[in-house]
LODRENVEX-897181 format. One line per 2 residues: number of its first residue (from 1); their letters; for each residue x negated, y negated, z of C-alpha. Coordinates in steps of 0.05 Angstrom, whole numbers, always signed. Layout:
<nodes>
NUM = a = X/Y/Z ~ ...
</nodes>
This chain:
<nodes>
1 = mk = -502/+562/-17 ~ -556/+522/+18
3 = il = -534/+459/-18 ~ -463/+470/+5
5 = dn = -486/+483/+76 ~ -526/+418/+75
7 = kf = -466/+379/+49 ~ -422/+409/+102
9 = fy = -473/+388/+154 ~ -473/+317/+128
11 = il = -397/+315/+128 ~ -394/+342/+199
13 = sl = -444/+290/+220 ~ -402/+235/+187
15 = ai = -341/+260/+224 ~ -377/+255/+290
17 = if = -406/+186/+274 ~ -339/+158/+251
19 = st = -302/+187/+310 ~ -353/+157/+358
21 = if = -348/+89/+324 ~ -272/+90/+327
23 = ny = -273/+110/+400 ~ -322/+54/+415
25 = ln = -280/+2/+380 ~ -215/+23/+414
27 = ie = -219/+35/+489 ~ -151/+68/+490
29 = re = -172/+122/+441 ~ -148/+193/+449
31 = as = -216/+220/+429 ~ -200/+293/+417
33 = ls = -139/+279/+374 ~ -175/+227/+332
35 = fv = -234/+273/+321 ~ -192/+333/+301
37 = il = -150/+294/+251 ~ -211/+260/+221
39 = lv = -248/+326/+215 ~ -189/+358/+180
41 = ii = -185/+301/+130 ~ -259/+302/+116
43 = gl = -257/+378/+111 ~ -205/+373/+57
45 = ly = -248/+323/+20 ~ -306/+371/+26
47 = ky = -265/+428/-3 ~ -235/+390/-62
49 = lf = -285/+336/-77 ~ -355/+352/-54
51 = tw = -354/+422/-83 ~ -348/+388/-151
53 = hf = -423/+386/-162 ~ -453/+330/-203
55 = dw = -481/+383/-248 ~ -464/+347/-313
57 = pn = -523/+338/-360 ~ -569/+279/-350
59 = vn = -538/+257/-284 ~ -579/+226/-229
61 = nn = -544/+240/-163 ~ -585/+189/-125
63 = ii = -562/+133/-171 ~ -489/+154/-161
65 = yf = -496/+157/-85 ~ -530/+89/-85
67 = lf = -475/+57/-126 ~ -423/+88/-80
69 = ii = -456/+57/-20 ~ -453/-11/-54
71 = lf = -379/-1/-71 ~ -365/+22/+0
73 = if = -398/-40/+30 ~ -364/-86/-20
75 = ty = -297/-54/-5 ~ -301/-71/+68
77 = is = -329/-141/+56 ~ -276/-158/+4
79 = qn = -218/-128/+42 ~ -230/-161/+110
81 = vf = -236/-234/+94 ~ -166/-243/+122
83 = ln = -172/-192/+179 ~ -166/-247/+231
85 = ye = -95/-261/+207 ~ -47/-216/+244
87 = tl = +7/-219/+190 ~ -4/-223/+116
89 = dw = +62/-193/+94 ~ +126/-171/+129
91 = di = +129/-104/+93 ~ +73/-73/+134
93 = ps = +103/-86/+203 ~ +169/-57/+178
95 = yl = +134/+6/+154 ~ +97/+12/+221
97 = va = +162/+9/+260 ~ +195/+60/+214
99 = sq = +136/+108/+216 ~ +128/+110/+292
101 = ei = +194/+147/+297 ~ +160/+208/+267
103 = kn = +122/+221/+331 ~ +188/+224/+367
105 = gy = +210/+282/+324 ~ +253/+244/+274
107 = lp = +251/+246/+198 ~ +236/+182/+160
109 = ne = +301/+142/+152 ~ +336/+184/+205
111 = tq = +338/+130/+258 ~ +302/+72/+223
113 = we = +315/+58/+150 ~ +263/+32/+101
115 = sk = +267/+32/+26 ~ +204/+74/+12
117 = gp = +195/+148/+4 ~ +183/+193/+65
119 = ll = +110/+210/+51 ~ +88/+138/+62
121 = fy = +111/+141/+134 ~ +75/+206/+146
123 = fy = +11/+174/+120 ~ +23/+114/+165
125 = ni = +36/+161/+224 ~ -29/+199/+212
127 = fl = -69/+134/+208 ~ -35/+109/+271
129 = li = -54/+173/+307 ~ -126/+167/+285
131 = ss = -128/+94/+307 ~ -88/+105/+371
133 = kn = -40/+52/+346 ~ -94/-2/+344
135 = fl = -68/-46/+288 ~ -136/-72/+269
137 = if = -167/-3/+265 ~ -106/+18/+225
139 = kl = -122/-37/+174 ~ -195/-15/+170
141 = ln = -175/+58/+158 ~ -131/+37/+100
143 = dl = -190/+6/+66 ~ -216/+76/+55
145 = il = -158/+88/+8 ~ -181/+31/-36
147 = ff = -253/+57/-35 ~ -230/+126/-57
149 = is = -191/+94/-114 ~ -254/+56/-136
151 = vi = -292/+122/-135 ~ -239/+156/-178
153 = lf = -243/+97/-226 ~ -318/+104/-228
155 = ft = -315/+177/-247 ~ -260/+166/-298
157 = if = -304/+116/-334 ~ -367/+157/-322
159 = rs = -339/+220/-353 ~ -308/+182/-411
161 = td = -372/+145/-431 ~ -425/+199/-431
163 = nd = -449/+180/-361 ~ -452/+104/-367
165 = yv = -471/+83/-297 ~ -467/+9/-311
167 = ks = -398/+7/-342 ~ -372/+55/-288
169 = ff = -399/+11/-232 ~ -375/-55/-261
171 = ss = -305/-28/-275 ~ -300/-8/-201
173 = ll = -329/-75/-180 ~ -277/-111/-223
175 = fl = -221/-72/-190 ~ -247/-89/-120
177 = ll = -254/-162/-138 ~ -183/-164/-164
179 = ms = -160/-131/-100 ~ -196/-181/-55
181 = qs = -139/-231/-59 ~ -94/-245/+1
183 = wa = -34/-211/-32 ~ -73/-147/-44
185 = vs = -108/-132/+21 ~ -48/-106/+60
187 = ey = -30/-33/+68 ~ +22/-31/+13
189 = se = +56/+32/-12 ~ +30/+15/-82
191 = tf = -42/+26/-58 ~ -25/+95/-31
193 = cl = +11/+111/-96 ~ -48/+87/-137
195 = lf = -93/+138/-103 ~ -52/+194/-132
197 = is = -36/+161/-199 ~ -109/+147/-212
199 = la = -127/+219/-193 ~ -73/+246/-240
201 = nf = -100/+203/-297 ~ -171/+227/-282
203 = li = -149/+299/-284 ~ -108/+292/-349
205 = lk = -168/+260/-384 ~ -223/+305/-358
207 = ve = -196/+375/-346 ~ -169/+427/-394
209 = lt = -93/+427/-393 ~ -85/+498/-367
211 = ss = -22/+519/-330 ~ -55/+511/-262
213 = nl = -82/+442/-279 ~ -15/+419/-306
215 = fl = +18/+442/-242 ~ -36/+405/-202
217 = ig = -25/+341/-241 ~ +50/+346/-229
219 = lv = +37/+358/-155 ~ -8/+298/-150
221 = ms = +43/+253/-184 ~ +97/+281/-138
223 = fs = +59/+253/-78 ~ +61/+184/-110
225 = tl = +136/+188/-122 ~ +147/+211/-50
227 = in = +113/+147/-28 ~ +146/+98/-76
229 = qg = +206/+119/-118 ~ +191/+69/-172
231 = tf = +126/+104/-192 ~ +167/+158/-227
233 = if = +159/+115/-289 ~ +83/+129/-287
235 = tl = +99/+201/-307 ~ +120/+175/-377
237 = pl = +49/+163/-402 ~ +30/+233/-379
239 = ii = +89/+264/-414 ~ +74/+227/-479
241 = ff = +2/+249/-473 ~ +24/+322/-466
243 = yk = +58/+316/-534 ~ -6/+292/-569
245 = nv = -29/+339/-625 ~ +11/+400/-602
247 = ei = +71/+438/-628 ~ +138/+428/-596
249 = nk = +138/+496/-562 ~ +71/+482/-528
251 = fi = +95/+413/-508 ~ +157/+442/-476
253 = kr = +114/+492/-438 ~ +68/+437/-413
255 = lf = +127/+395/-393 ~ +160/+453/-356
257 = if = +98/+469/-315 ~ +84/+396/-300
259 = gi = +157/+388/-279 ~ +152/+446/-230
261 = gl = +92/+412/-197 ~ +128/+345/-197
263 = lf = +193/+370/-167 ~ +168/+424/-119
265 = ph = +150/+376/-61 ~ +216/+339/-72
267 = li = +253/+404/-66 ~ +220/+416/+1
269 = fv = +242/+348/+26 ~ +312/+358/-1
271 = ii = +318/+423/+38 ~ +291/+390/+101
273 = ya = +338/+330/+96 ~ +397/+376/+79
275 = sq = +383/+417/+142 ~ +391/+353/+183
277 = nl = +454/+329/+146 ~ +414/+271/+117
279 = ln = +417/+289/+43 ~ +463/+231/+28
281 = iy = +412/+182/+58 ~ +356/+215/+19
283 = fa = +392/+209/-48 ~ +416/+138/-32
285 = ty = +344/+118/-18 ~ +319/+150/-83
287 = iq = +375/+134/-132 ~ +430/+86/-111
289 = ip = +389/+33/-76 ~ +331/+30/-127
291 = lg = +383/+18/-181 ~ +406/-43/-140
293 = yv = +335/-71/-143 ~ +334/-63/-218
295 = qs = +399/-102/-226 ~ +373/-159/-182
297 = ny = +334/-188/-241 ~ +290/-238/-203
299 = an = +225/-225/-240 ~ +204/-272/-296
301 = iy = +147/-288/-343 ~ +132/-354/-310
303 = el = +113/-322/-244 ~ +68/-274/-282
305 = rv = +31/-334/-310 ~ +26/-365/-240
307 = ff = -3/-299/-216 ~ -60/-300/-266
309 = rs = -75/-373/-254 ~ -83/-358/-180
311 = fh = -149/-324/-195 ~ -175/-390/-223
313 = en = -160/-422/-155 ~ -194/-368/-114
315 = ie = -253/-341/-155 ~ -260/-382/-219
317 = pl = -311/-337/-254 ~ -264/-278/-242
319 = yf = -210/-316/-280 ~ -258/-321/-339
321 = vl = -271/-246/-334 ~ -197/-233/-341
323 = tv = -190/-283/-398 ~ -249/-253/-436
325 = li = -227/-182/-423 ~ -156/-194/-446
327 = ff = -181/-230/-508 ~ -228/-173/-527
329 = lt = -173/-122/-514 ~ -125/-161/-558
331 = vr = -176/-161/-615 ~ -187/-86/-603
333 = tf = -112/-73/-605 ~ -104/-109/-672
335 = qk = -161/-68/-699 ~ -123/-5/-681
337 = lg = -57/-28/-712 ~ -76/+8/-776
339 = nl = -60/+73/-739 ~ -4/+61/-689
341 = kn = -8/+134/-668 ~ -75/+120/-636
343 = if = -44/+67/-591 ~ +22/+103/-578
345 = fd = -14/+166/-553 ~ -70/+128/-517
347 = ik = -55/+138/-444 ~ -93/+75/-425
349 = yl = -48/+30/-466 ~ +14/+68/-443
351 = ni = -4/+56/-371 ~ -14/-18/-383
353 = ai = +56/-22/-413 ~ +84/+17/-353
355 = cf = +50/-31/-305 ~ +88/-89/-334
357 = lf = +152/-49/-335 ~ +141/-33/-261
359 = yf = +134/-107/-245 ~ +197/-127/-282
361 = vg = +238/-68/-258 ~ +219/-85/-186
363 = sh = +253/-152/-201 ~ +225/-192/-142
365 = ny = +162/-227/-169 ~ +121/-194/-114
367 = yh = +47/-197/-132 ~ +33/-130/-100
369 = hl = +76/-98/-154 ~ +18/-115/-200
371 = if = -33/-73/-162 ~ -26/-18/-214
373 = lm = -41/-69/-269 ~ -106/-89/-233
375 = yf = -129/-16/-235 ~ -112/-2/-308
377 = ls = -140/-69/-331 ~ -206/-48/-298
379 = lm = -201/+19/-333 ~ -193/-17/-400
381 = ll = -267/-33/-399 ~ -270/+34/-434
383 = ei = -242/-1/-496 ~ -299/-51/-499
385 = nv = -351/-19/-545 ~ -391/-79/-569
387 = ns = -455/-88/-529 ~ -453/-164/-529
389 = qn = -381/-163/-503 ~ -400/-114/-448
391 = ll = -460/-156/-428 ~ -417/-219/-424
393 = iy = -366/-184/-379 ~ -422/-155/-335
395 = fl = -454/-224/-329 ~ -388/-257/-309
397 = lt = -373/-202/-259 ~ -441/-211/-227
399 = is = -429/-286/-221 ~ -359/-272/-193
401 = sf = -388/-225/-141 ~ -440/-276/-118
403 = vf = -388/-331/-115 ~ -341/-287/-75
405 = lq = -395/-266/-26 ~ -420/-338/-19
407 = qn = -349/-360/-1 ~ -328/-302/+43
409 = fe = -385/-258/+67 ~ -396/-293/+134
411 = ks = -322/-295/+151 ~ -311/-223/+133
413 = ln = -373/-200/+171 ~ -350/-238/+233
415 = ni = -282/-204/+229 ~ -312/-135/+222
417 = ss = -371/-141/+270 ~ -328/-164/+328
419 = pn = -264/-122/+320 ~ -244/-125/+393
421 = kt = -249/-201/+392 ~ -210/-205/+327
423 = fs = -156/-160/+354 ~ -152/-198/+420
425 = ey = -134/-261/+382 ~ -72/-233/+349
427 = pl = -15/-276/+377 ~ +44/-227/+368
429 = kd = +6/-176/+409 ~ +3/-226/+466
431 = la = +77/-242/+457 ~ +92/-167/+463
433 = ie = +53/-166/+529 ~ +92/-226/+554
435 = id = +159/-194/+536 ~ +139/-130/+570
437 = sy = +122/-168/+634 ~ +196/-187/+643
439 = fd = +216/-114/+654 ~ +201/-68/+711
441 = nd = +199/-6/+666 ~ +198/+14/+593
443 = dy = +272/+28/+590 ~ +293/-34/+551
445 = ti = +318/-47/+480 ~ +296/-97/+428
447 = la = +333/-125/+368 ~ +280/-152/+320
449 = ld = +311/-185/+260 ~ +241/-210/+244
451 = yl = +170/-205/+271 ~ +170/-129/+271
453 = lv = +100/-125/+298 ~ +128/-138/+367
455 = pf = +170/-74/+371 ~ +111/-38/+340
457 = yl = +64/-62/+395 ~ +116/-45/+448
459 = dk = +127/+24/+416 ~ +201/+9/+411
461 = qn = +254/+31/+362 ~ +288/-28/+330
463 = yt = +360/-37/+351 ~ +384/-40/+279
465 = yi = +382/+19/+231 ~ +356/-26/+175
467 = vh = +286/-48/+194 ~ +259/-96/+141
469 = ps = +282/-169/+153 ~ +298/-183/+81
471 = nh = +340/-120/+71 ~ +393/-148/+118
473 = fe = +407/-199/+62 ~ +411/-149/+5
475 = nf = +485/-134/-5 ~ +473/-72/-47
477 = iv = +432/-41/+10 ~ +482/-59/+65
479 = et = +542/-36/+24 ~ +509/+30/+4
481 = ls = +489/+48/+76 ~ +557/+24/+102
483 = dl = +593/+69/+52 ~ +552/+127/+79
485 = ga = +572/+111/+150 ~ +500/+97/+171
487 = ie = +517/+25/+191 ~ +577/-20/+199
489 = sn = +588/-73/+146 ~ +580/-129/+197
491 = yi = +531/-93/+242 ~ +488/-154/+261
493 = en = +547/-196/+282 ~ +575/-139/+323
495 = il = +509/-129/+359 ~ +501/-202/+376
497 = lf = +573/-212/+399 ~ +592/-146/+431
499 = ee = +527/-111/+450 ~ +470/-134/+494
501 = pd = +400/-114/+472 ~ +350/-133/+525
503 = vi = +308/-172/+476 ~ +331/-209/+413
505 = mc = +282/-237/+362 ~ +306/-276/+301
507 = sq = +297/-337/+257 ~ +351/-384/+234
509 = rm = +314/-408/+172 ~ +262/-379/+126
511 = ii = +234/-386/+56 ~ +268/-334/+11
513 = rg = +244/-329/-62 ~ +210/-396/-56
515 = sp = +268/-436/-26 ~ +282/-456/+46
517 = tq = +345/-417/+64 ~ +392/-423/+123
519 = np = +408/-355/+152 ~ +478/-339/+127
521 = ly = +488/-275/+168 ~ +484/-296/+240
523 = nc = +472/-353/+289 ~ +402/-345/+316
525 = av = +415/-394/+373 ~ +436/-336/+418
527 = dd = +438/-376/+482 ~ +493/-420/+451
529 = yr = +543/-364/+456 ~ +510/-314/+503
531 = kn = +497/-350/+568 ~ +462/-290/+600
533 = yt = +401/-298/+554 ~ +340/-341/+565
535 = ql = +298/-367/+507 ~ +223/-361/+512
537 = dt = +175/-416/+492 ~ +138/-386/+434
539 = sk = +103/-448/+408 ~ +34/-425/+430
541 = yv = +42/-362/+388 ~ +69/-397/+326
543 = nn = +14/-450/+330 ~ -41/-398/+336
545 = pn = -83/-403/+272 ~ -84/-327/+267
547 = fn = -9/-321/+269 ~ +5/-315/+194
549 = fy = -35/-328/+132 ~ +25/-355/+94
551 = kd = +52/-413/+133 ~ +127/-421/+133
553 = py = +144/-489/+165 ~ +219/-473/+164
555 = ke = +215/-408/+201 ~ +223/-405/+276
557 = ln = +202/-351/+325 ~ +263/-347/+371
559 = vy = +258/-297/+428 ~ +313/-286/+478
561 = ik = +309/-244/+541 ~ +372/-218/+575
563 = qk = +375/-242/+647 ~ +375/-191/+702
565 = sn = +444/-179/+732 ~ +451/-196/+806
</nodes>
């Protein structure tokens, strides 16, 4: 009991330290709320993680803690190279705007529609509460998710290799290096899902499949599917694994208990949404609209090749790590072909196959759809059993780490060590302040057809029900929501012509799927047909080097303010 008491004391101390740091970094912090939420989260980790003693035979706890410290530091160095850029992807601002409605008492997708599951927005809302809506602190908090995933990966390897510290560490290091790219450092739904998918895979490999554990695995996977609907397909490897070496009756029992855990949280949300007459929106978000993404068919093999070549451009030794690893795995797979059953029931190979399926089913060539592949490729180090092959991979990973740190350490450290300075240089935050200065009170509306960080900073609901800029162009989304009566079929045109939001933000051109595209839905030159609007000069914001990591020379930042009536 003394050990547990000491651990609880350490955790309590960490809660106080982290809360103090967060309050120091953010002057507008609501200290008590931040502390309480942080303490609750760490308390849960204490109950479910730290009470799992490292009492396995021949385990040196000090080595494990030391390796975790290295992984923690490397997580924050690798994830914050691009912290000075305000925008890395337009998904995240959309999620932020959608999630802030929760604090106003609304359900996800009740007043602002986004294509992800409701649990993502509750996670976003919790992180926003802890950070007091400081976008930079919000980013730093999300890095903890990636660190926890690397820890789960470490333990998965560790328990599967008779306590191999080296392989466990390098597999986690490989994952963090793969996730250090610009497309991977944002707060994507896939990262949140991976936390639960990796935990479910750890449990299925390392615990006895009792009824309670099967229910727990189903529950953990349910959380993933409540974040991103597409991750339902990651239940397939688990189901196939349940069938391994058991009679059909036992398999059916396993499947039934797992299914109860998987569906129970969904049932709770179905009841909640039904009570608010939003069940049609819930089912449309989970069934009808995802099928539309599948039918889009934009993904292709060529883009996958471009994706892997991008590592050569950023961290050349890491590209060689991937090449060598894939070659060794291919050889290993051919060696196993004599017994296909070993491959078919091997959950590692099944997950790799599902990762590719997830990418192609997503149908948009988005690199962040490959985040799951980065994890399970790192896990495949388990398949490398030849010492010389392991040593070669470890050597290349060490070189990759040094190259990465040599290129990025100073920049990342500058971003982290001066967070207030970094945050103060975000241009859209300054634009939000300028927009707010035109109004005498907070009672004004904003139509943001792009640049969703502005309504987020202003704590404003977007004027349109659909939040994400690209979703306005997806006919299957607009038609589905229109059929449900959630929007009008020509809602943007009606707003621009017949309604008068106090602020209008839009862009007439943008790059869509690699091609410069003229906006076909509306005329963004609002002052051409609405003479009571004045356009702001936004050139200083667009030309700010911290504006956006991915430069789009075709995309404007048009902001119109409605003139005050005499």
